[in-house]
Structure formats: structure tokens, C-alpha cells
N, C-alpha and C positions, 0 to 999 in steps of 0.2 A: 338199744339192745345190743349185747355183744354177739358177734357172729364168729362161728368156728371157721378157721382157715388152716390150710396145710400147704406144703411146698413140695409138690412132686418133682419139679425140675428147677435146677439152679445152674446158670451159666458157669462154665469152667469146672464142672464136676463130672464124675463118672465117665471120663474119657471124651467129653465133648466140650468144645469151646463155647458153644451157644445152643440154646433150645428155642425153637420158634414154631409157629403155626399149630396151635392147640386144637384138639378135637376130642370129644368125650361122649361116651354112650354108656348105658347101663344094660346088663344082660337081663334076661327074663328071670324074675324071682323063682326060686325053687318051688316045687309042688307043695311043700309044707308051709308056704306062705312067708318064708324068710326073705331077706333082702338080697337083691341081685348084686353082681360084682360090677363096680365101675371100672371102665377101661379108659385111661387117659393117654392119648397119642400126642406125639409131637415130632417135629424134625430135629434130629440130633446132628448138629453141624460140627464136624470133627475139628477143623482147623481155624475157622473164623465164623463170624456172623453173616457172611455173604450168602446170597440166595442161590449160589451155584457152588460146585465143588464136591467134596466128599461128604455126602449127607445121607443119613439113615433114617428110617421111620422107627421110632422107639415107643415103648409102651410101659406104663406102670398100672398095676391092678390094685384096687382097694375093695376089701370085703366088709368095710364098716362105714360105707357111705361117704368116703372121701376124707375121713379123719386121719387115716394113716395109709401108707402106700408100700407095696412090695418092691422087690428089686427091679431094676431097669432091664427090659428085654429089647433087643434089636429085632424088630418084626420083619423089616424089609431092607435089604442092602443091595446096592448096585455097584459092586466092586468099589472103585474109588470115584465113581460117578454119583449122581443124585438120585435118591428115591425120596419123594416128598408129597406134600399136599394130601395127607391122609383124609379119606372120606369114609368113615365107618358107619355101618347100620346093622342093628340086631334084628333078625327075622323072627317071625312068629314062632318058629320051631326051635329057636335058641341059637341058631348059627349066627356068627358075626361075620359079615362080608366087609372087606376093606378094599376100596378102589383107591388107586393112587397113580402118580405120574413118575416117569423116569426120564433122565436125560444125561448126556455126557458131562463130565466135570467141567469142561471148558465152554459149554453151551450157555452163555449168559442170556438173560432176557433181551438185552439190547441187540445182540448178534442174531438171535432167533427172529426178533421182530423185523430186523433189516433183511431177512432172507439169506443170511450168510452161513447157516448151519444146515448140514445134510439131514435128510429125513431120518436116517439111522441114528444120528446123534441128538436130534431135537426131541421135543417132549412126546413121550409115548405113554400109553395108558395100560395099566395092569390091574389085576384083581386076585385076591387070595381070601381064604376064610379060616375060621376057627370054630370047632364044634365043642370046645371045652372051656368056654369063657375066657379065651385069650391066652391059655397056657401054652398051647402049641398051634402052629399055623401050617396050612397047606403050602406047597410050592406056588410061587406067583405064576400067573398065566396072562399073556399079553392079549389085549382086546382092542388095540389101536385101530385095526381095520373097521371095527364096528362103531367106534366112538369118536373118530377124528377125521374130518374131511381133508382131502389131500391139499387143498389150497389154504388151509389154516396154518398159521405160523406159531405164535405163542399159544400155550394151552395149559390150563390148570383146572383141577377139580376143587370144588367148594372154595375156601377151606372150611372145616368144621364137619359136623355129622351130616349124614345123608338120611333119607326117609324110606320107610315102607308104609304105603298108604293103608289106612285102617277103615276108611269110610268110602261110600259111593260105589259106582260101578266098576272101578279099577282097584278095589281093595286087594292088597297083596303085592301091588306093583312097587318096584324099587325106583326111586328118583334121586339122582345125584346132580345137584346144580354144578355148573362148570362154566368156564369162560375161555375165550380164544381171541386171536387177532387175525386180521386179514391183510393182504398186500395193499399198498397205498394205491389210491385212485385219483389223487390230486397231484398234478405235476409239481415236482420239487420236494414232495414228501418222501420220507425214507421208511415209513412203517412204524416208527417209534411214537408217533403222535397218538394222543388219547382217542381221537376220532375213530381209530381202527380197532378199538376194543369191541368185543361182542359177547353176548351171553347165550348159553344153551343149557339143556338138561339131558342127562343120560337116563334111559328107561330100560327096565328089565321086567318081564312078566313071568320069568321062570327061576326066581330066586338067585339071579346073578349068573346063570349059565350063558345066556345070550343077551346082548345089549343093542340098543339103537339110539339114535339122536332124536329127541323130541323137539320142542320148540327151538327156534334160533331167533335171536334178536341181534342183527348185525347190520346196522345202518350208519355209515360214516358221516353223520350229520353234524358232528361237533357240538351237540347239545346234550343228549343223553347217550352214553356209550357204556353198556354194562361191562363190569369187570368182575371182581370176586363176588359171588352170589350165595345167599343162604335161602333156605325155604322152610316153610311150616305148613302143616295140613290143618285146615279148618274143619269144624265138625261135620259139615255137609260134603266133604271130599274136595272142596276147592283148595287148590294149591296157591299159597301166598309166597311170592318171590321178592326178596329185598336185595339190592345190589349196590356195590360201591360204584360211584360215577366220577370219573376223572375229567369230565368235560364241564363246560360252564353253565349247566342248568342251575336253577335256584337250589342252593344247597349241594351237598356231596353225596346224596343218596337218592335212589329211585326205586319204585316198586311196581309190581304187576301181579295179576291173578290168572290162573288157568282154571276153567270151569270143571266141575266134577265129571261131566261127560267126556272131557278131553284128557284129564289126568296128566297134564304136563305136555301133551302132544302139540298144543298151541296155546297162545295167550289170548285172553279176551281183548286186551288192548296192548300195544307196546308199552315198555317201561315209561312211567311218568315221574316227574320230580316228587320227592317226598321231603319237603322242607320242614316238616314237623319233627324230623330226626336230625337236629343240628349236630354237627361233628366234623372232624377232619376227614381227609381222604384216607379211608382205612376199611379193613374187613369188619363185618359184624355178624351176629348170630340171631336167628329167630327160633322161637319155640312157642307152640300153642298149648295152653293148659285147658283141656276139655272141662275140667272142674278146677277152678271156679269160672271158666269161660273167659279167658283173657289171652291175648297174643302178646308175647314178650319180644323185646329186641335188646341186645347188649352191645355196647360199644362206647368209645370215648365220647364225652359230651362237650369238651372244649372245642369251639368251632375252628380254632386255628392250630391246635397242637394235639398230638396223641397223648391225652391226659384226661383225668376225671372219668374213670370207668363208671358207667351208669346203666342200670337196667330200666328200660322204659316199657310202658304197657299201653295196649289199645283194647277198647271194648267194642270197636266198630270195624273189625276186620282189617285194621291197618290204615283206616282213613285219618284218624287223629290219634295223638300220642300224649302221654303224660309221664313225668318222672316217677318211678315206683321205688327205686333203691339206688342210692349213690354210694359207691364203695368208699372212695376217698379222692383227694385232689392230686394224687401222684401221677407220674407218667404211666401210661397204659396204652396198649395197642390191640392186638387180635384177641378174640375170645370165642367161647362156645358154651352153650347152655344145655342142661340135661335135667330131666325130672328124676330125682332120686327116689322119692316115695310120695305118698299122698300129701305129706306135710312140708316137703323140702324140695327146692330147686338148687342145682349146683351150677356154679360159674367157674370155668377154667379160663384164665386170662393172663396175658403177658403184662408184667408190671415191674417196677423197681423204684428205689428212692431217687435215682438220678438218671435212669434210662428205662424205657418201657421193656427192654429186652434182657434185664438182669435175671428174672425168674419167670416161670410159669406157675402161678398160684391157683389154688382151688378154694372156693368160698361156698359155704352152705348158707342158703337164704330161706327163711320161712315163707311158705306160700302165702300166709296171711298178710305179709308185708307187700305182696305183689298184686293182691286181688283188688 
């Protein structure tokens, strides 16, 4: 079956050397039953593909389900510093909330993890919103004091979309998966080791006005150490978390659940290996389709390289997985999933013929292929 694809972002165009870190959401459909607007976010990296430097959060809007895209907008700028890791979520009332991080241009991840960057220049957390489907945005507001512990070093939101809970006792709550690193605890370590990665989630019960830290998983055991994390809500209100693992557990992914009664405030068990999702060390995206009742995960499926973008599916709440849709065998890296309409899922992903970072491409996938 032929699949419709489009190209919202291409490296070396529209004033940016590189585009990375995709995130995508759909706004609430209008009252007349029409289709909502897709909002595709990315980091627009001005001078190079590096993870630090002059980086803006950019946005393109689509009114036709991702077939075509409007002009590029710079949603968040931090002068010549970094604004990145967009974590958008669309609320029941239609407002789009965008949580993201900022840091100084010279604040590399390596220097931050070593404790060589001041609190003012290190990773800080901000939020802003749009009430007109991404056309205009509020001024950004800093929420670092509510969302980052003083002893955390590296810090990042998601990447990918965040959640508003629809089911269970905490329906309406916002949940933003995030990760951090801690200072070294083993003599001779400098803080850059994978064992010092940890995961957490940010929670808000008032539509993003106030925030707090929910669960934290920060155990420097060198076995499973959560890094970039994605989440999906199951039909009973259970939160499913899936994380990149840089430590030597079986496979490079791990997952965990938070019970409906907790709504992300704590995990049922710490993260455990998820060897059913073979792939390289990389970010991934999770999305639950209440109808037809399947949990999806997108990410490269080559175990040794960022390549072979694949959507996998689970019918048992993430216990076991099967390949549902393979895009192609090309290089591919970060991705995000979105439900476009009843019949279609969208995949926004990094890919290219010779590098996974040449484009951010959007692909429409029929739900019937994923069920």
C-alpha cells in the first residue's frame, strides 16, 4: 500500500543548518466535526547539528492531516542560547501547552553532567501556551523551581508529545515525561557515565499553571538508568512509560507503569528491561489507540544503528510486541506518534538517505495496518 508522506523540515533550509527532536500533536477538531490542525515542532539549530548553541523551537502547522504544511514559525527563542526539547500537549478546552528547556549556548551536556555549568546557564524549564491552534503564543514563563531539583545536573523534557489524562481518578492531569542526571557517587566517576541518568515526570492539575515532580527513578545501579522517556495512557488510566536505557540491561529499552490511583506520582515497579523492542540507543514514542485497543511504539529497529524506522504494537499493555509497520531501511532516529483521525496515525520522524538527520518527515499510516 502506498503511504502519503510530506517533508515539514529539511536540514539547511529556512535559516537553519539542522532540524532535530520532533514532536507532534493535533488540536481539538472544530465543533462542526472538521479535522483539527496538526502542530509539528522541532529544534531549529541555527549554525550546526550540535545539541547546544543557537537553537530555537520551531513549528509548522497542517490543516489537511499532514499532507501539506504552512510556513515555519519560531515559537521559542533564547537569544543566541538554546531553547529545545519541545513537549506539547493539547488540553480538553483546546489550549496547546508547550513545556521546554533552555540553557546557555556554551552549556554542553558533557559540561553540565560534570558539574561545570552554573545553575543560571544550565538546563531550566519553561512553559507557554497557544489558544488559537498554534498561530500565536503566550510569553514563556519559567517553572524551574517547581520542576527541577537543585542537585540534578543534566535535564530534558520528553522528547515528543506530553499527555493530558482522559481516564481514571486523575482525568485532566497533565503529565510530561522527563529525565535528569545526578552527581557521581562512585569514586573516580565524573558524572558523564550512563549510570547517573534518571527519569521522572512533571505533573500539573490546573492546566499547566502550577507544576510538581511526580515519580523519580534515579538509581545509579549501572543496569537500567532511564534517559529520554515517552508515555501513553491506557484505557483504565494506567500510565505506561517507555525509556531509552544507556546502561547494559538486556536491550536498550525499559518500561514501567503507574497505577490509575497514582496518575504518575509513583511507579508500580521501577523500570525493567523491555527486550521485546530491539533497537539502538535512541529516543522513541508511545501512543495508545483506545479503538482498536492497541499500544504503539515507534523507533529504529536495527539493533546496532539508527535505521529501519518501525512502528511496533502491543495488545497486552506493553508486555509483548510485534512489528506492525516498517517504514523503510534508511537511516532514522527520533520520532513522535499522533492520532490524526479515526482512520489514520501520523509519524513524524528523523530520516535521510545517508544520515538520519537530513530531514524530519511526516508519514500517514492507516490504523487498519496497526491493529
